[in-house]
N, C-alpha and C positions, 0 to 999 in steps of 0.2 A: 416727696411728701405732697400730700393735697396743699394748696396754696392758703386755704383758709387755718392750716394749723402750724404753719410756718412762724416762727418766735425768731425774729433776726438775730437778738442778742445771743439764742443757743445755738446758733448755727456754726458745728465743727468739722462735719463732713459733709461729704458732696449729696447723700440720701436725706440731708436735711433744708436742703434746698427745694423749692416749689416745683414741682411737676419731675423731679428725680426719684426713679426707683432704682432698684438694683440694675436693669439691664442700662438704664441711661448714664449711671455712675460709671460702668462699665467700658461704654463707648467713648466717655470723657475722658476716662483713666488712660484710653485706648490713643488718644490724640495729645497726652501729656498735660492733662487737668485734674490733678491729683487732691486738690483743696479748694474750696468754696473762693477763697480768694485768688487762685489761678485766674480766675473767668473776669477779674476787674480789667477794664480798658480792652477786653478781646472782642473783634468783629464777629458777629455770629455767622455770619455767610463765609465766613475764613474757616471758622469751627466745622461747620457743614462739610464744607470742601476737602478739609483734612480729614473727615472720617470717611468721606467717599474714596478717597485717596488709599488712606491705610486699609479699609476692609476691600478695596476692588470691586466694589458695588455701589450703584446711586441709590443713597438712602432715599426713605421716605420723607417728602417735604416738611413733612409735619417736625420732622427732627428741627428743621430750621426754627420754627415756630417756636419750640423748646428751647431753642438757644437764645433765641431772641427774647424770651422772656427770663431766662436766666441772666445774661447781660444786663439787661433792664433793671433785676432786682439787683446785681450786685453793684449798678450805679446808683442806688437809691430807691429806684421806684417799689411801687408796692407789688406783692405777691401776688399774680394773677395765673389764672388758668392759660395755658399755653394755647388755646384756640383764640383767645383775644388778640394774638399777634397773625392769625392767618389771613385775615383781609390784605393787613398792610404788607405781608409776604407775598404774596400774589400780585398787589398793585406793584411794588418795588422790584419782585424778581421775576414774575410770571410764572411759566413753566418750569421746573429746574431740572 
């Protein structure tokens, strides 16, 4: 869902989260994240690495940006576009 349309009190499904559409929801389910609350306290890099292992392919680094935005949102942060995490990801993790 587009971050501008997210209403925290109405989140029940993965696709209710900011930056999550059907494809990202399927990726999250693939690594055991089946509900928004499952993201609480998760490390976005570990989620990214788990998805890479599960799919047997290196995922686009922007997926890590999405996971960063999701875990921050679930920790109480504002809904933000995933690309707001790109610079930090590049600084912290370099090239993946």
